[in-house]
N, C-alpha and C positions, 0 to 999 in steps of 0.2 A: 082831496086827491092824494092817491098813490103814487109815488114816482119810482121807476123802476130804471137803473143804470147798467146797462150793458156793456160788453168790452170790446163788441164789433156791433155795425149797424144790421148785418145780417143777422147775428142772434137776436138782435133787438126787434127785427120784423117777426120772427119765431114765435119769440117771446108775448109779442103784442097781438099776433093772431090768436093764441092760444087765448090770453086775456079780454080779447074783445075790441083792442085799442085801435080800430080800425082806421082813423081820421088821419090823414098825413099834414102834418107840420112841418116847418122849417127846421129839421135838427131832432125830431121826435114825432111821435105817434101818438094820439089819445083818444079816448073813449072806454066807458062803462066804469067811469071813476078811475083810470088810470092814465098815467103818462109814461111813455118808454122810451128814452133817450141811450145815447152811447157816447163811448168815448172811441178813440180811434189805436187802442191799446195805450201807451204812455202817452198820455197827455203833459204829466210833471215827471221830474228828475229832482236828484239832489242839486242844490246852487251848486254853481262853479267858484272856485277858488276868490275871482275878482267879485263876486258878488258880495263877499263878506268885508273885503278891505283890496283898495286900490293897490295896496303894495305888495298883493299876491298876483295881481294880474302879470307882471311880467317876470320870467322866468331865472331865478336867482337859488344858488346853492345857499347863499345867508338867510334866506327866507324859509328853508325846512327846518324840520317838518311842518307842513300846515296842516293845523289839528284845529277847526273853529269850536269854540267854548261850547256852542248849541249847532246842532245840524238844521240846515232849513231846506225847504222843496221851491222849486221854480217853474213856471209855463215853459214848456219847450217853445222854442221862438219859432213859429208857425204860422201862418195867417189862417189856416183852415183849423187849426189847432185850438187857436185865441177864439176863432170863431163859433165853435163847436163847446168850448169851455163856458163861453158867456152864456151860450142857451142851455146848458145844464145848471151855473148858478142861478141864473133867474127862474128855472124850474123847482130848485131847492128852495129859495123862497117863499114859492106859492103854495108847495106841497104840505100835506101834514104828516106823511111817513115817507121813509124811502126803503126801497127793497134793492140791496147790492145783488146785481146778477152778474158780477164779473164771472171770469174763469173760475172753477174749483181748485183752486192750488195757491201757494205763496204767493207766485208772481201776481196771480189777480187779483189777490188779497190788497195786495199793495197798490197796484193800480188805483184800483178804486177809492180805498182810503185816501192816497195822496190828493186826488180830485176834490174828496170831500172837503177835507182840510185845507186846500187852498181856498176852496167856493166858501168857507168860513162856517160848515152845513152845524146846526146845532140842534136838525131834526133828530126824531127815533129811527134806528136804522135796524133792519132785518136783512138775514143773509139766505140767496138761495143757493141751495148745494146739490149739486144734481152728477149724474154720471156718464148721463147720455145725452142727445139734444131729441129725442123723441117725443111726441105728444104728451105719452103717458108720462115719460121722465118729468118734464116739466109740470104738468097738472103734479103729480105726486110730490115733487119739490116745493111747490105753492103751499102745498097741503100741511108740507113739515119745515115751514120758515123757521129759522134760530135767532136769538138776539144777536147783535153785532158782538157782545162780548163773549162770547161763545167762543170766537175765531180770533180773540185777542193774541194769543201766543203763537197764533200761524201771522200775524202782522207783525208781531214784533221779530219773530226770527227772519222775514221778508227784509225788514227793516234793517237789522244788525247785518246782513248779509250785504246789502245796498251800501250801508256805510262804511262796512269791513273793505269791501271793495275800492268805494271811494279813496279813505285815507292810505291803504297798501298802493293802489292802482296810480293815483296821480302823485303822490310823494314819491313812490321810487320810479316812476317812469321818467320823472324831471330830473329826480338825483342821479340815475344813471346817463341821461340823455346828455346831461349837461358836464359829467363827470368824462365819460367814455363816449358820445357821440361824436362824427365826424361830421364837419361842414353843417352843422346845425341839425343833422338829421334825429329823429325821436328813436329811442330805446322801448319798446314797450314791456312793461312789466306788469304782471297780474297776478290775483293772488291764487287763482286756477290756471289762468292759461303759463305761467311761467313752468310750475312744477310739472305739467301737461309735456310742454318743448322739452324739458328736461328728460321725461321719460324718451322719448323720440332720438335725443341727442345720444343718450346713453347707450341707447340700443344700438345705434348706428355706429357708435365708436367700438362696443363689442364686436360688431361683425367686421368694421376696418382692421382691427387689431386681433382678429381672429388668425392663428395659424393651424392650418389644417393637419392631421396626424393619419398617416395610414395604419390600418389594424388587419387582422386576420380571422375569422371566423371558420371553423371546422363542420364541414358538411358532410352528409352521406345519402346517399339515396338508395332504398331499398325498395322493393317492388318499385312502385312509380312515386311513392313519398319520401319528402326530403324532412330527413331529421337533422336536428342541430345538436351540437357539441353542449351539454350542460357547465361545464367549466368556463372559467375566462376567456374572453377575446386575447387573441397574440398580437402585442405591439412588437415584436419581431418574426417574418414570416420564419425563419430557422425552426422556432420553437414549434410552429404548427406543421412544418415540415418532418420534424423529429417523431409527431407521433401519428400523420399520416402514415409514416411508411412504417409505424410498427403495426398499423391495422388495416392496411390496404389487402393484405392476403388473408387474414381472419375471417371468420363468420359472424355476421350479426346476429343476436339473439334478443329475441323478445320478452323481457324480464317482466312488464306489467301492463295493464290494461284497464284504465279506471275512467267511468261515466259518470259525471253528476249534472245534473239539471241545474238551469240556469234561468235567469228571467231580466227583460229588461222594462222597466215603467216607462210610459209614454213621456216625453219632454214637457217641462213646466208651460203652463202659458207665459205670454208675453209681457211681461211691462216694457217700456218705452226702449231701454238700451239693448235689450236680448232680440226687439225687433229691429232696431238698428243693424245689428249686429247680422241678423239672418237676412234681410234685404241688402246689406251692401256684399254679403257670400252668394245672395242667389241672382239679385237683380244688378248687383253692381252698383248699387243707390248710395249715394253720400250720405253721412247720418243726418245730414241738412235737408236732403231730400227727402229722406224716409219722413222725417218730422213733419214736414210740409204735407206729404201725401196723407199722412195719418189723421192730421188735424182737417184736412180736407174731407177725409171721409168722417171722421168727426161729427164735422157742421154740416155733412148730408145724411146724417142720422144713420149710418150703416154699421160704425163702429163706437164703442164706449171710449170716454175720455182718455186720451193718450199719453199726457204727461206724469204719468206713475211710475213708480219704483215698488211694485210689489207684483208677484206672479199667482198671488191667491184671489180666489172669491169668499166673500163671506155666504155661511150657512145660509141666507135666505134665498140666495140667488138660483140656488140648487131648482127650485120648485119652478124657476123662470125658463131653465133650460133644456128641456122637454119643446118646447113653444119654439125657443130659437134654433134649435136643429130642424124643427120639422119647417123652418123658415128657408131652410137653406135649399132648397129645391133644385138647384142646378148641382148639389152632392148627391142625388137619390141613391146612388150606386154605394157610396160608401155609408150612407144613413141605414141600408136596409139590415146589415147586420146587428145594427141599433135596435130594430123596430122588434116590438114582443115580447119584451124583454125589461125590465127595471134597471132603469139608468144607474152606472157605477159611480158611488161618490166616495171618492177618495181624499185621505187627509192632505196629499200633495196638491191638491187642487182647491179643497174648501177648508177653509180656516181662520175663524174670525179672530184668532189673535196676532195674525199674522196680516188683517187690513186695518188701515186708519179711514183716513177718509174717501180712496180711491180703490178700487181692484183692478185686475190684469186686464189689460185690454181683449174686446171680446165683439163677436157681432152683437148688434141688439136684437135683431130677429125683424128689424124692417126689410122690405123689398128692396134690391138693387135700383137706383135711380137709371134713367136711360144716358146719363150725363156722366156718366164715370168716365175717367180717363182709362188708356190702356194701364197705365201707371199705377193708377188707384185700383183698379181692377185685378193686377198682379198683387200689390199690395194686401188687397182684400184677400184672396187665396190665401196667401201665407197665414196671415190670421184666421179664417175660416177652417182649415184643413188643421192648425193646431187645436182649436176649439173642437173638432170631432175628434181627433184622435185623443183627447184627456178620458173618453168615454168608452174607448176601445179597453182590452183586456192587453194584459202586459206581454210584449214579445218574449216567446219561449223556444228554448234550444236546450240541446244536449251537447255539453262540452267533452270532446274523449281526449284522455293524454294516454298515449303510447309511449313506454317506456322500453329503450334499448339498450344493449351493451355489447361493446367488442373490446375483449381481454379486458381490462380493468376502466375503460373508458366508457362514460355512461351519454346516451342519447337521448331525446325526444323527440315527438311529432304530436300536433295537437290539431284538432278539427272539431268543427261544429257542425249539429246536423239541426235544423229549423223543425221544431214541433208544432207551432202556433205560430204564423207572422204577426197577430196581434195587432198592436197600433200602426207597424210598418205598414200595413196594407193600404193605411191613407195616402202613403206616399209612393204607391207603387206604379201610377200613371203621371208621377210628379220628379222633380230633381230629387234626389236622395237628401233625406230630412236632415242631416250632417256627414261630415267628411268619413267619421268613424261607421257608417254603414258601408262603405264601400268594402270589396272583398279583401280580406287578410288573410296572412299566411296562415294564422289559425282558425280561420272559418272555412279550409279546405274540406274536400269531402275524403273520410279516407275509408280506403277498402276493410274488409275483415279481417284483421289477425287474432292468432290464437298463441296465449303463452307458451313459453317453451320454443317458439317455432322459431328456425335458424335459417340463413342460405346467406347468398353472397351480395355485396353492397360495392357501390362506388363512391369512396370517400372522394373529397377535393375541398381545398382552401378557396376561401372566397374573399377576395381584397375587396376592403370597406375603407371609407375616408370620412372622418368626422364633418361634421356640418357646423357651418356657423347660424346664429338664430336667427330668425326670417326677420325683414324689414317689417314695422308695421303698417297693417292695413286701416282703411279707418274703424273697421270691425273690431278689427283684435285690439286698437287704441284705447275705443269706446270701454272695451273689457278692462283693459288697463287701468283707465282711469275709474270705474265702478270699484274696484279690488287694490285702489291706491297701488298699483303694479305690481300686484301681486299676479303670478301666472297660474291661474285658476282655470281646469276643467270642470271639477266635479260641480254640480248644482246645488247640492247642500250647503259645501263651504262658500260658492259664490253667495249665496243668501247672506251666508253670517258676516261676511266682510263687507257686506254694501253698506253698513253702519257708518265704515270709515273711507268710503269713495269718495274722489275727488270732483267736485261739481254736482249737480245734482241732473237728472235725467233729460231735464227741459231745457239744460243750458249746455251740458257738452257738446251738442252739434254747433252752437255758436263759438264756442272755444275754440273748436278745431277752423271754424270759418275765419275768425280771427289771426288765427297762425298763419293762416294762407295768403289772407290780406296783407298782414306785416312782413311779408316776406321773409319767414321764417322756416317755414317748410313749403313742400311741393311735392306732388304726385307723379309719380314715373309708372305708367300702368295703373296697378292697384296698390303699389307701394308708396309710404310717405318715406319722403327724406327729407334730413334737414340741411339747410342753407349754409353757407360759409358763417356767414352772419350770427345763426343760432349758435353754432360750435363756439363762436368767439363769445358769445354773450354768456353763454353757461362758463365757459373759462373765467371772464371775466367775474362773476357772480360766487362770492366767496362764502355768502351767507345762507347756511343748509335751509334755514326756514323758509326762504322765497323760493326754492326750487326742490323740495322734498316732496314727493307724493305723498308718503306714510304721514309726514306732519302735517300737511295739508288737508288731508285723510280724517284727521283728529278734529283739524277746525271744524270739516263738514259735520264732524258728529255732534259736536258742540252747537252746531246751529239745529241739527236736528233736535238736540236737545231741548234747547229755548222753543221749539215748536212742539213740543210734548210738553212745556210749563217745568221742565224740571232740572236747567240750567239756566244762569242768571244771564240777563241781556248786556248789562253795565260788566260783568266780568269779562265776556267777549269783549266788547269794545275796549276794554281796557288792557287786554291782551295785544290788542292790534296796536294800540297805540305805543304801548312798548317795544314790540317788536319794531316799530317803524323808526322810533329811537335810536334804540341798537343800531339798526341797520343805519341808518342816516350818517351816525358818529362814526361807523367802521369805513365806510366809504370813501366820508371826507379825509380820514387819516391815509387812505391810501396813496402814497407817494408815487406811483406808478405814473407813467405818461402812455399807458395802452387807450389805443382808439379803435371804434369799430364802426366800419362802414355796412349799413343796411343794403340789400339788392335791390330795395323798392321802397321809397318815402313813404312814411305814412303822411297822409292827407293831413289839412291843416295847422293850426298854429306852432310853427317851430320856435325853439328857445331862440333869443335874440342875443343872448350874451350871457357868460361865464363871469362869476365871481365869487 
């Protein structure tokens, strides 16, 4: 008998149907030589401190840092989990071979391996790895099963991540809570959550400490076009008025007219983070809402695996794209321009070197089921339009720059004429694809000018004020996490910075939710703001290792290195242990009497005493 273990009952039912295991049993399905059972996500976790020694049960600074000589796992204390685990253990004893059908990612690998380890599994294990839940994808996956050993580095990366989070999170949380917490409140510290919180607090400090400065720009109107002075802005109004008085009665002359063609390629396909950013901007969905929605679309077979960090497709998917497009019948008007010609194959879309285990999020080609929610339909629409747009031609335009002179002072006006709407036609009946598509000063339509023409003009000084940076939204915070705090709009640079981003695409939404839950951040309309407790905590934390997004990004890069098999798991764990030792010593030596009161007490066990 072959035992298949999936991550959810719903996935188990789909796989059982394909395999012909249609007989229902308690906690599993069987038939045709297969048994299909499931976990409920994590059934196991790393052991609690008290599982190692009773002296770690009570919160005490003298017990820190707590670093077990060997980490172990335990079954999560839940009756339904215990019952299902017993079912899985019994089936493992009876089977001849196991197929790990967990979600195809680092966390999915960890979930399944821990369950099999806890059950004492000694049977041979193969791995099912699929990009979508369609029947064809499942069948193809079962034809291409790989030995468990093939995914060993993926498991080790997940294990190192879990151990690193345990060592830093549990020790630093106890340390800071005991040292600085007021009335036994818990100050939650985490390897990813603390630098993420630091991003929010630092941005808020920039805004609160910002001192606006007035400045003036010199403009002049000729015909109906507004020309801008090419010199520096004026920090003193008098300087601008001095030039204004010199030129107001002199004619303006057109000195040069240049026109050059420009293009904008379609935006990249979605990875999870960019989809969360887009859904936050367009639909005001939180990162967590978007993840849950696209996960549901994946389980309903209409989009591919969502927890991905690549915006590319492998070359072999290109041959499937025509049929996927044909399936999107609700977008026939958008598909008509693509019919009758060969589909465009761009290196910005199809690149084997940029894809590892999963590719970008795209439609699967399955018909939409009738049970999609309104939210699911809207998220699917965003994914589908992006997929369609990458096969459209570039957006093309002519950029015109008109140079002018008044006396010795130079001015210019710019305008844009669209020559081919290209991919932007996909969004003409939807919300603008991005804010950059809205009308700008340099996109105005210009009248015909002749070089050498002169005429009267109307100069003026325009007062402006410097603006503070904007508060983070969930979308912009996700971007900052992805790029380790760097402010990046360029897609190519964003791709390059992903290697050092903090957190993983699948965990960033959960980190933001944790910060809400801990009372460290609040949402005001779309803006994320730090509470006083968060500001106080960042002031207390002197150890840059704990709150630096860039340093945490470097650790994330090392975890990715472990996943790829080119960085040592032992080295990563030893670095975390050394860091925790250093932080513990530094905090213990702090002789201040500072205390932090959180606005929302964390549920669960509180420190009993300080020592």
